[in-house]
N, C-alpha and C positions, 0 to 999 in steps of 0.2 A: 505624718502622727500618724502614732496606733489606730488598727481600727480593731473592732471589739469582733470577737468571733463572732458568728452567726452558724442558721440551721446552713447545711450545706447547699441544700436549694435555692433559700436566699440568697448566701453570697454568686452564688452563679448567675442568676436575675439581675443580681447587681452588677459584676463582671459588666454583661451587657451593656445596662445602661452606661455604666463608666466607658465602653468604650466605645459606642456613639457619640458619647461627647467629646473624644479623643480626638476623633474625624475630623472634627470641626478646624475649620482651619482660623486665624485668629480673629478676621471680618465675622467670620459666623457665629463664634465663641462669644463675641460683645454684642453681637443681635438678639443671639441666644438670650443675656443675660436682661439687658432693656426689653424683649417679648417679656419676662418675667416680671417686669411694673407695670405692663399692661393688663391692667382689673380682667379687660374683656375676654382676654386669654389665659386667664386662669380658671381651676375649678369654682363652683358656686362657695360661697364664704371663707375662701382660702387666707392664710395667714400673709400677710405681707413680707417679701424679705427685704432688709433696709438696704438702699444702693451701698452704703459706707461699706456690706457684706460682700455684697458682690461684685462690687469693681474689681478689686483684685483678685479675686479665687480663680482657681487653675481649675481645670476638669474634676480633679478629685474635691476640692473642696465646695465647688458648684454641688456637687452629687449629695455630699452630708449635706450643705444646708437644703437641699429638696426633699429627703430623705427626713427631717427634721420638720419642716413645713407640711409638706404631702405627704404622708404614712400612706404607706404600701402603692396599693392601684394608682392614687390619687398623683403619687410622682411621676408615673410613667405617663398618665391621663396630659398631665401639665407640660410635658415635656411635648406629647404628641402634639398639645397644640401649637407648643410655641413653635415646632420642625415647619408645621401645617403654614405656619403665618411667614416661616421664612424659603417656602417655594422646595424646600428638598424634598422631593415626590419619593426617590429612591429609599433613604432613610426613612421615611411615614411611613411606607409602605413594611417595610422592617419590623418599623416600633408594633404598626398599627397588628400585625402578625402575631407578634410575641404579645402583645398585650390581649386580643382575643382568644389565648386560652391555649397557644401552638408548644408558650414556656412556662405557663401557670407554677409557680411555687404552693405547695401544698404539703403543709405537717401531718404526717403518719407517725401513732405513738405505737409501738410493737415493745414487747414483753417478752420473755423468752419462756415458753411453755406458754404462752401466753397469745392473745389474738390480737391483729391489727387497730388499732383504736381511733380514725380519725374522723370527725366529728361531722355529722352530714350537712351543716354548714360549707365547708370547705371543698366538701363533693360536690357541692353543686355551685361552685364558680367555675367548673371546671368546661363553661362558656358552652359549647355546642354537645359535650355530652349528656348523654341520656340519665335520665333518672336511675339511681343503681336499686331503687325497689321496685322496678318494673317489673313485668313476668316475662320470662327468659322464653326463648323462640324456643319450638319445640324441638326436640331431642332428634339428629338426625338418625336416618334406619344405621343401626348396626352393622358391619360385616364380621366375619370371625377372627379375621385377621386383626382386625382393631379392637375386638375385645381384646385378643391374646394381646397387642400392644400394649393395653391399656392396662391388661394386670402386669408384666413385665415392667412397665414405669412406676407401679405402685409398688411394686417389692422393691423397686430400687431404692424409694423415694424413702420406702421405709428404712430400709438398710442404712440408708446416708445416716438417717437420725440416730437408729442404736447403735452405729458405731461413732458417732459423737459424744466422748466422754462429759461428766460435769462432775466437779468437785462436790463428794457427799453431802455436807452440808451447805450447799447451796440453796436460796430460796427461791419455787415457784411463783409467781405471785396470783398469776389467776390462770383459769382453763376459757377453753376454748366456748367462746358465748355466742348466740344464734345471730348476734349483730354482725358476726364476721363477715359470712356469707354475702350480706348485703355490700360491706363495705370493698371488698375483695370483687365482687361484681360491678361496682363504679369505679375502680381503678381500671378497668379495660371496655368498659364502655365503648361503642364504636361513637366517632364523630358523624356531625350529620351527613346529608349528600353531598357530594361534589368535596370535600374535607381531603385531606391527603391520609395514609394509612400513620394508624396509631403508634405510635414510638414511645415507650416509658422511659424514662432512666431513673432507678432509686438509688439515692445519693444516702452517706450518710458515713460517721465515724464508725472505725474497726467496732465490731463486735456487738453495734448497735440492732441487728434482727435481719439484714438485707436477706441472706438466705436464708432465714427462717421463712421470712415472708415470700419468697419468692417459691420455694419447696412446697410452702404447704398451698399454694394456688395450684402447683402443679398435681399434687396429691388429691387436692380437690376435683381438680378435672376425670383424673384417673380413678377415682372413686363414682364420678357420675353425679357429683353433687351438684358441682358449676359448669357453666358454658358448652354442656354435651350438644345444646341449640347451638351453639355458636362457633364453636372449632373443631372441626372435624381427628386434626390431631394436634399435640401441643409436645415440645420437643425440649426436655433440660437439657444445656450445653454448659458443663462444668470447664472454667475457665483453668482448676487445677487438671484438670487431665487434659484439655485440650495443650495446657503448654509441655506436656508429657507428652505428646505424640509427634513424629516426625511428617513425610509431603503425604497428604491422603486428600481424597476430594470428598465433595460437600457430600455426594451422595454415599461414601463410605463413611465419613461422619455420622448422621444421620442412623446408619445399618448399626453403628454400635450400640444401639438399645433396640435392634427391631429382632424380634424371636428367632427369625430361621435368616438373618443378614440379606432377606430380598426386599431392599424396600420400594415401594411401590411410586416408583416415579412418577408415572403417566397420572397418577390417580392423585397426586399431590401437587401437578403442575396445572392439572384441570379446574381446581379449585385453590387458588394460593390465598385468598383471602378466609379463608379460613384455619388457616395455619397462626400457630402462635409459637414462637421460638423463645423462651424464658432462658437467657447467657448469664449466670452467674460468676461473677468474680471475674468478668473483663481484661482488668489489670494487670490479671496474672498472666496476660499472653503478652510476649511481647512484641509488641506492633511494630516490625522491624521494616525500615526503610522499603526493601523490597515489597513488602505484600501491601503499604500504600500506596504505592507509586506504580503500580503492576498496572496493564490497559484494563480497563472495563471487561467483566464478562461474564456471562449468565451460563457456563460451560457447568453442571452439575457434576460431569466424570474427569474434569482437568485436576490431575493431581498436583498440588501446590504445598508447602510450608503451612501446616496449620495457621498461622497468623495470618496467612494472607487471605484466607479461607473465608476466617473469621470478620477482616476488613472487609471483604466482599457481603457479608451477612449483612454487617451492619450500616455498608454504604447502600444496602438495597440494590443491591448489582444481580443479586442470584434470585430472590424472589421478593420482587418488588411490591406486590400487593400483600404479605405477613403482617400479623399483627408481631410488633417487638416489646419486648420485656426486658430490660438490660441491667445487671445491678454494679453498681462502682463505690470503691471508697474516694478520699479525697486523692491520694496518687493520681488513678486514673481518669478520675470526675472530667476534668476540664479537657482531655485530649480525646474524650469518649464525645464530647458534644462539640466537639468537631468534625467527628466524624458522622454525628447521626443527623438523620436530613427530619428538621422540626423537632424536639424531644420534647415530652412537657415533662420537665422536672422536677420529681418526688423527693422531698428530704424527709431521713427518718433520725429523730431526734434522737426513739429510746426510748429509757427512762423517765417520765416527768419527776419534779425535785418530788412530790407524794409520794410516787413509789419507791424512791430513794429512802426516804422517811421511814415507810412502812416496811422496807427491805432491811434496815439496820435496827427496828425496835424487833422484828421477826427474829432478824439472827441471832443478837442477844440476849431477847428473851426478857430479860431484869430490864421493866422499865423507867426507873431512875439512869441504872446506867448507858440506856442508849439514848436518853436526853442527853446526858453528859457526852457522851459520843458524837451526839449530832450535834449540840454547842459548839465542840471542836471544830466537827467538818462544817461549820458554817461560817467558821473564820478562814478558810479557804474557800475563793470560788470556786477556783481551778481544780479542787478534790473535788466540790460537789458534780462540778462541771462531766470531770471525768469520769463519774459514778453512772453517765448516760446508757452506757453499755453494760449487759448482767454481769457479765466475767470482771469486766471490771470493779462495778460495785463489788461485786464477792472481793476482790485482792482488798478493798479498803476495808472492809469490816472486816475481816480477816486481823490486816496489820492493826486496824484501832484497838481491836479485842485484848488482842496479845499485849498492845499497849498499854490497855486500862489494865487488862491483867497484872503486868510488870510494876502497875504504881496505883495500886488499890486505895489506899488509904492519902494520898498524895493529893496537893489543894488541886483544884483545875487551872488548868495554866493558863496562862494569859493569851498565848496564842495558838492557831492551830497547826496541826502536826503537819510538814509538809509529804506531799508523794513521794519523796524520794527514802523519806522515815520510815513512812509503814511501807514500800515497798520492801523494804532493804530487813524491815523486822521480822516481816513475814518469810521471807526465802530462807532467812537463817532460823526460822524457826521451827522450818518445814526440813531444813537439810538436818537441826538438830534431833529431827524425829526418824532419820533417813538411816537407810543401810549405810554400813561403814563404805562401802565402794562408793558416795558421793562424799563424802567426810572429807575434811580438812586432812592433809597428808599423802595420802594413795592416790588421790585425782587431780593434784592440782593442774599439771598439765591438760588434763582433759580440759578441766574450767576453760583455761587461756582460749583454747581451741574452741569453745562451745564460745566465748565470748567474741571471740576474732568472727564465728560464723555468722552470729549475728550484728554484727556489725559491716560486713560484708553484702548484707542481704538486703541493709538499709542505703547502700550506696547505691545497690543497683534496682533495688525498688524489689525483691523478691522477699516473698512471705511463706513461701512453702520449698523444702530442700528434698529433693530427691537421695535416696542412698548413693549416689557417688558423690555428690556433696558432702554427704557426712566422713565418706571413704578417704578425700583428700584432705580432710583436716585429720582424719586419723581419731575420729571420735569414733569409738567402740560400742559394739551393742551394751552390752551391760549399763554403761555411763547414760544410754540413750533412755535404755528401759526402762533407768529408775527414774530421768525426769518426766517420761510418762507416767510412770505413777506417782510422779508428785503434783500432775498435772501444770506443769511449766512447759512441756511439749504437750501433743496430742496427737494423734494421727489423722491423715488428712482422708476423709472417708469416702472420697471419690477418685484416690489415686491410690492404688497400690503404694507401697513401700517408701510413701513421702509423709514426712512431720512439717506440723508448723505449730510455731507453736501460740498458746493456749490462748492470748490474747495481742495486740500489736505491742502494747504498750508492755509485754516482758518481755518481746525483744528489744522495743527501744531503751531498758532496764542494762538488759548484759550487754547490748550494745553500746551505751555510753561509761560503762564498766567497761571492757578494752581500753579503754584511752586510761581511764588511774591505773591501769594492771603495770607492772614492772616488762621494760621490753622496750623494742625501737622499732621493729618491723609494722608497716600501717596492715591494714585487714587485706587491701588488694595485691597487698605484693610488691609493686614497683614502688610504691608511695613512701617514705616514713611517716611513722605514727603521726608526730606533731604539725608535719603539709596538710595528713585528713583533715586532723583536728582543726586547725585555722582554716579549711574549706569550708568544713560544715559549722563553724563560726559565722565564718561572712557570709554562709546562705541566711543562718537564722537569724542576722543582726542588721548586717551591710542589706541584705537583700530583704530583709523580713521576709523569709519563706518558712513557710508555715511548716512544710513537710520534717523539718529539722526541730521546730521547736522541743518537743518531748523529750528525746535525746538529750538534748542541749540541757535544759532543766536537771534533767538526772543526772547530769556532768558536774555539774554545780555541787547538785546537792552530795555527789559522791565526792567532793572535794573537803568536806568536812571534815575533822581528825575523829570525832567518835563514829561515823559510822563506816569510816574506813577500815579504823581497828577492827568495828563487829564484822564486817566482810572480810578481810585479809584472816581472821581466826577461823570463820564458821567455812572458808572456800582453802584455805591453806597456800591461797596465794599472794604472793608480796606485792602491795602495793605501790606507784612510783610516787616517790616523794617529791618531783621535779614537775610534777602536771601543773600545779599553782602557780610557777614559775614560766613557765610553758604557757598557759593563760595570761600572766601580767605582759611577757613578749608580743603576745596577739594584742594588747590593750597597746601597748607603747607604739607598734606600727601604727595604728589605725589613726594614731593621734599626730603621726610623724608623716602618714600619705593622706590626711584631710580624707579620711573614709567616713566619718561621721558626715550625713546629709540628711537631707529633709525624709528621708527612706529610712532611714536607720530605726529600728523597732529598738527604743529607749527604756519603755515600761517594761519590757520583757525583757530588757538586762536586766534591771531591777529586782524582777522578780526572781530572776534566778540567781543575783546572787544573792536576794532574802533567803534562797534555798539552802545556801551552802553554812547559813546563819553563825558564820565569821567576819566579824566588822572589821576584824586587821585585811583581811584581803578583800574586802568589798572597800575598803580605803584605796589598798592601794591599786585596786583598777580603777578606781573612779579617778582616782589623782590625775587620770592620762584625759577626762573628759569635759573638753573645752564648750560644749552647747546639748542641753536636752529638752526633749519635746514631750510634754507628759499630760495625759485626758485621764483625768482621776475619776473614778465614775461610781465607786465602790469601797468598801470598808478592806477588801485586800490590796486594791489598788492604793488605799491611802499607808495603808503599813509597810508597804513594799517600799512606798515611797518615801514615807517618812524614816524606814531604815538606811538608804541609799543617800535621799539628798545632803543629809548634813554631813555627810563622806566627800560631797564634791565642792574640797574647796579652791577648784582653780576653775570652778565654772564662770562661764564670760556671760554667756547667754541662755536664757531659759524664758522658752513658754508653757504657762503652769493653765490647762481649762480646770477646775471643781464644778463637781455637779452633786457631791453626794452631801446627804444633810449632816450638817456634826450634831446639831441638836435634836437631832427626832426624838431619841429616845430621854432627853433630860428629862419629862415630865416626870418620871416613877422618882419616889420614893427616897430617903437619902441610905447611901449602905446598899440597895439593892443591886442585882448584878446590872441589870442594864442603865442603871446611873453609873458604874465602877466600869463598864466598857467605854458610855460616852464619857466620864473623863478622861480615859485612856486614850482614846481618840483625839482630844480635844491636846494633850500631849504629842500625840503625833503629830497635830497639826502644826504644833510649836516644832519642834522640829524640822518640819518642811519650810518654816518661815525663816529660820535661823540660816540660813543659806543665804539670804537677803546682805544680812551681814558682814558676808566672808573678805568684803574688801576690795573682792575681785570681780564679781555680777556686776556688768553694767548694760545689760538688759534685757528686761521682763515684760513677756506678755501674761496678763493674767484675762484673754477677753474670754467669752463666754463664761464666767464663773459663776456660781449661785451659790454663798455665803451665805450660814446665820450670823447673828448680830455679834455672837461672839465670837466665830473664826474672822468676821471683818475687825474686830476691833482686836486680833493678836496679830491679823495681816498687818493694820496701819500701825501700829508699836513698832515692828520690824521696820517697814519702810523710813519711819520716823528717826530710826538710831542713826546716832552721829557717824557709825561704821559702813552704813549703806549708803553705797558711791554709785547708786543708779544712774545712768546718763540717757536712758531709752524708758521709756513705762505704755504700754500699749493697754488702757482699763476698756474697752468696746465691750458694750452688752454685759456689765457686772450687777448683779442684786445682791444686796440689795440699794437702791441708787443712792439713799440716803446716806452710804458709805464715802460717795464723793464731796461731803460735808466732812469729814475725819479728815481725807486724805489730804483736801485743800488745804487745811490749817497746818497739817505737817510737813507739807511741800512749801508750804511759806519761808522764806526767806532761803531754800535750798540750793546751793550753788551749783550744784552736782548737775542737776536734769536739765537736758539742752532738748530734749524728743518726748512730747507728752500727746497717747491719741485717747480720747476720751468719746470718741463715736459712738453709737446706738444707744445711748445712752439721755433719756428723759432729762434735760435740766429743767425743771422748773422755775419760779425766780427767790422760792426757798431753799434751793440747794446751788444753786450759779454764784451768788455773793463770795460766799468760801474759796469757791474753786476760783474764781476771778482774779479774787483780793489778790492772789500770790506774783498777779504779773506786774501790780503796780509795786511792787516792794523791789529796793533799790539792787538786793543781792540776786535778784531772778535770772537764772541764764538761760530761758528757755527759747527755744530757734525755732521749733517748730510745733506746733498747734493742729490739731485735728478735734473737728466739733461736729463731722458728718451725720445724717441720720439723728439728730437731737433733738428736736422739734422744739427748735428757738421759737421762742416768740419774738414781740418789737422789744418787748421790757428787758427781758434778756441780755438782745443784742445791742441794747442802748448800755446796759451796765458793762457787757464786755467793751465797748468800744473807748467808755469811760476808762477802763485801767488799762489798756493798750495805750493811751492818750499819756497814759506815765511810764511807758515801758521802752525800754532803747536794746532789749536783746532779739526782738522776734523776726524773723527774716519771713516766715512762710506760717500760714493762715487758710486754711480751710473750713465754710461753711457747707459744704456740698450737702444734697437733699434736704435743703430746708427750706421754709415756706418762705421766702426774705419777702414778696409784695408788698407787706408792708413798712419792711424794716430802713431806715432813715439812712441809707447805704456811706452819704455825704458824712456821718460822722465818724467815720473811719478816715476824713482827709486832717491831716496833720495841723496840731490847733495852732492858730497865727501866732508869731512870735515864738517859736519852736523849734527847735531842729532833732527830735530825741527819735523821731519813728524809722525803724529800721525794714518795716517791710518789704519784703522786693516778691514775695510769690500770694499769690491770693487765689484761692479757687471758691466760685461761686455755683458751680456745675449743678443741675437740676433744683434751682431755685428758686422755680416759679418767677422767674423775673421776665417784664417782657419790656416792649419800648419806649414803655413810660418809667422806667429802673434807668434808662441809658444817658439820661443826660445827668444825674447825680452819678454813675458810673464814668462820662468823660470829665466830669469836673476832679472824679476821684484822680485820675491818672494825669492829670497837669498840677494835684495840688499833694503828690505823694511823691517825691523825687527820685526816691527807690525803685518803684515798682517796676520791677523786669517783666515778671509773666502774670498773665489776669486768663484765668479760666473761665469760659460762662458757657460750656457745652451742656447740651440739654436742657436749653432755656428758650420760649417760645419771642425771642427777641422780634425777629422778623426784618423786611428790607430798613422801616425805618428808624429799627435798632443798630441798626448798622451804620446807616448816616450820622447819627446822633454822635457816634463813637469816634467813627473817622475823623469827626472833626478837632476830635482832641488831638488826634495821633501824631499828626502834623505841627505841632504844637514846641517849641524847644522843650519845656519844660517836662513835658513827656518824654520818659526814656524807654519805655515798654518793647522789649525782644521780642516775647512770645506771647500770642495771642491766640483760644481754642475757642472755636466758634460753632463747634460740631454740633450739628444736630439743632440748629436752632432755627430752622423755617424760614431758613433763607432763598432767593431766587435769584435769577441774572442780575435784576438793579441795582442788589447788594454790590453785586463784584463792580461797577461804577464806583461806588466810593470806596471800597477797597481798593482798584487800582490806582483812584488818585492819590490815597495813603501812601501806596506802596512808592509810588514817583516821589513826594515829597518829604516821608519820611527817613530819617538816618539810621534809627535805633534797630526798627520792626527787622527779624533775621527771620521769625517761625510764625507760619502760619497753617492751623489746621480747620480745613472748612469741612471735613470728610460728614457726610449723611444729609449734605444739603443739595435741594433740585437747583443745581445751579447750568447743567445745560452747556451744550457747546458754545451757545451765546454768551455764556455768564465767562467761561471760561476762554471767550478772545478778548475778553474785555480786561479780566486781569491780564493777558500776554501781552498787551499795551505796554502794561507797566512793566511785565519783566523783558521786552525787551529790550526797556532803556540801561545804558551803563551803571548808571549810578541807583538800579534798582539796589539794594541790600541784601533781599530775601536769600537766603540760606535752605530753607526747608519750607517744603508746601506738601500739604494732606490734602490731595480731591479725589479718595477711595470714595465709594457710593455717592457720585458726582451725577451720577446720567449721563456720564462723557460716550461719547461714540469716535470713530474714527477720525472724525473730519476736528475734532479736540482737540487729540494726537496731534495732529496736522498744527492747529496751532502752537502747542507747546512745544516742537520740536522747532518749528520757526523762530520762537522768543528765546529758546537755547541756545541757538549759533549765535547770539548777541548776547546772549546772560552769562557773566563770569565769575556770578556768586552759587547760584543754587548747585546745591550739594547733594541734595536730599530731595525725591520726591515721590508718590504714594499715586497711582493711578488704578488699584485694585477693586474689583468689585465695581466693574465700568463695562458697557458692550464695546470696548476700544478694540478685540481682538486680537488677528496675529500681523494684520494690514499696520493696524497704530501700534502696536508694538517695535513695528518693523522703524517705521519711522521715527520714532521718539530715538531706537536704536542707531539709527545712523548719523543722529546728530552727533555721537562722541568722534565723530572724526574730522570735529572742528574743533580748531584750536583754542577758538574760546568757551568752552564746554569744559564745565568744572563738575560734572553729575559725577559721584560718586555710589549713590545707592537709589536703586528703581524696585518699588514696591509693583509688583503684580500680583493675579491671581494663582493656582497650584498651576492650573492645565498650562494656562500661558508661558509661565517659566519653564516648562516643555518643550514648548512648540519653538521660541526660540535659542534655545538651546546650543543649540550647531551656529547660529551667527553670531553668539556671545563668544564662547570659543577661539571662531575668527579673531574675534576683538582684541581678546584676551593674548593672544598669540602677537599681534600689534604691542600690544604696551600697557591696553586700555584698563584700567584696576576698578570697573564699574561690577558694582556687588547687587547683581539683580534677587531677590529673595518676596518668598510670600510669610514668611514666621518670622517676626519680632523679639528682638531680646529685650525681655523685660527689664532686666537687670542693669543694664545699658541705659543710664540716666538722660542720654541723647536721643534713645529712641522710645523709652518708656512713658514719657510725656505725652505723646501722638493718643497715648488708652487713657 
């Protein structure tokens, strides 16, 4: 599913916690989920996560549940407590280090020409960092050469700022405040004694102010305002400059800023803890394999490529005790986190929403015009978010100003302007005012070369272009000078003869434009252009790579005929009419190759198609979409989903989670803009619901949706439409719960629905009759029903059992995670004199069932003639409960094949009863006993039955059962005489290599038919050589520590 974009620092922490969860093997992941069900392991007052949601969750979904129930630090604290309970000591140490300030995320707010605005509360969260308002140490005694160095550094920074141009009408929101110095001090305050040297990684989108912050800190030191008592020397290393250097030494690199080029190396080495290295734009330097793989060295005079010098500095090989401040944009942040040792990641989001609104008001001047422009902007959350960077905010405001000027008397547009339309209008108007050399006709070839340069830079993650790159593209100096004057390009202040785009989004726009211009040659030279296009489309959607998102959005927007015509006229370049057809070819290939998967970014595809404003193109692309997974979290998501879903006529599977309140603004008076907007949203919701009646949709998941009364009514009306042919419906945790009453009435007599999941809804007595009544209808075809974590009472269960007595279709019923201790389970038995009950599988796991309930369960096994699977996991049945159950397993009327008794507080005595049942039962083929303290004694009792030739058991799960080598010996002896057992799991037991070898030795026996052996990952590696020898002799045994949850034969264990 698609994930919302977040603050870069926050995303780094999220990725880190997700990586920890992904390191867990299946047993550990299961234990982690079970740990989240233990109140003593969770933070005080923590919200309960329903077992129905936890059980099927993978690592990514599990993280989403943690973040939803335990925001911020609490998710990390909860994870740490569960990891401690699992005794994962190394993982706990890493998590504890990250939790205590090594990688805390701190939001900073930075405005151009303004100061850092990070609240005192956030800074105080840096754990062992000192109070930023405390007194600085006394200034260090200053020598003459240090003073000259400070003066030279100050001159350099001021020159950098002077050479950084800004548009004439750019707005500077605020000046430096007194608070800035305290906040900058707090950013680099030292940790406590014994803590590692400080490394701060400043992350943020392009243009939000990372360089401004870094250079401002350096300038304040050079002017003697900050850190004079903390740092003897501060070095500013520019990635732009470093990328242009050839081979150099570390001492030579530092000498670039030294007044006389004689760096006092011995003085610097004498007090490395007093050095601060500010490395700005580190991602601009290509971190080659030679640099990253070279041997560690602390030699300051060794000549190496500049990239290798930087890698050694970042890895603390050259100056281990120094303080590092590193800035990085999204492309390089993740790679840098792998290089840096224990970085403190600081996210810089840029302008707040209030800043953006104030910028727009001051830019447009007229308050009424500004309010109308803001209303249009608010319709596009992506557009508002893009204005976090000051220059991007200027571009959007300038485009809006020109759009409003072009239609001053027109009625307010119902939708928001698209980013592509604003950028196209801005650049077209700039070119209309430019000198003739940039206008259409005379410079068409130059524009094609320029767009090719932009696209090539995106492929190579190159955002600075030296003179030779411009010459290679045959870009002429007058053309480049014209782009510099228009603020489309700007000089790189610390790299002579280098240029860069004024903002990253400008490069993305012209890079996208390259793929809609006429021509076939790719930007990289070797690959045709349409193949390049397919590659970044796959990166953006199939791989959900955020790097290409904005480029792809611009590409889709430029496919619109209106924008293409405007740009064709402004640039004098012919557009390629076949670009849309190539997009359709890509969509067809996706369908043909089955590339649409759980990782596919469906919502972003919808946003990009909405960018085209071309419903015909959207229909043609979406005609190839077989499934979709959407999280609608705001007005923009609602709008783009409405635009696209109505065209998904071949959609067969849809997961749709809605969390935007469609009635939030309907309290205003009739005819007001708010009321009109709410009505428009309801029309959009109707468009979304229309896909349910396409006749092709067979699977719908609406789990975790929060709807209004009116939107619930519209939804149910469409589900009850005769053209709705749904076969599978998931309705987990959908509010309001009262909607279930309406849903039950609509599904009454439905002949198509076979799967219904109503888990995680609290089914009270007032709601449940309407839901259960459909089960007794003669036309009911329901085969699978989930009612997990529904808070079922004895009264509600009685209503359910009554209706089931009249049902002849239901094959599977799950009542897991409900308190069933007072429920009369014997009522599930088939009524005397009838033969209608078709129930085959019953799940009662985590039902608070004790031995007292087992008598009713035993009776159920002999009175339900088709029941083949019973799951009683996570119930405190104990040995006595198993004794009662096993009594019925030997009856001829019992046809049970699969019995799950995992984590039922069983001991060795229960194995005596199970062994007797295994000897006498002719139907039981699968037995799951994991997470019970059976020990070697219990296994010995089980093996007494396994060794009998008439024991028909085919699958046995003994993971987490306290087995040792002795237990493996018993199993090996039994397997020699067993001709039925095909699957055996002994993972998470102290069986060691010797025990595994005992089991493997049995494979040589002709009577052993074992096909799959479950072990821990390290034991799998330990016996790999022995298994290879067996495979060479024809043995087909599969040894695994990973179970395939898509395989029904393996999924049932979990």
